N, C-alpha and C positions, 0 to 999 in steps of 0.2 A: 504494500500500500504506500509506503514511504517513497519507493522508487517511482511509482506512477505520479505521485504528488510532485516530486522534484522535477519530473519531465515536463510538467505543465507550467512551471515558473518561468518568468522572463529570464533572459540570459544573465543579467547582472545579479539578480537575486539567487539564481541557480549557482552561480560561481561562489557567492558568499556562503550559501548554505552547504554546498557540496564539500567544502573544506572541513566542515564540522563532522561530517559522516554520522549524522544523527539517525537512530533507528527506532525511536519512539515517536509515533505519529503526532501525539499532542505536543511534544517538545519541538518537533520539526515545524509544525504549523505555527506555533508561537514565535519561533525564531524567524521564520519567513515573513510573518506579519511585521515584526520589529524591523527587519531589513527593508521591507517595503516602505514603512513609515520614515526611516532614515533616508532612503532614496528620495522620497518626496520632499523632505525637508532640505536636502542638499540641492535639488533642482530649484526649489523656491529661493534659497539663498543665492544661488547663481543668477537666477532671473532678477532678483532685487539688486544684486551687485551690478549687473549690466545696465539696469534702469538708472541706478545712481550714477554710474559712470557716464551715461549719455547726458544726464542732466548737468553734471559737473562740466562736461566738455562743451555743452551748449552755452554755459555762462561765460566761458573764457573769451 
């Protein structure tokens, strides 16, 4: 069941989770969820940094 679950994850999360070699489904699902949240936070921070950079450049 864990193997099938891992195969359905996106490549970035699959890479993070694959390193852990988890074999308990509940733990695997929890870690995948946390990895997904961190990925979303990272993308949001990058997006905000780009927006801030554009605003700063526009003021120069």
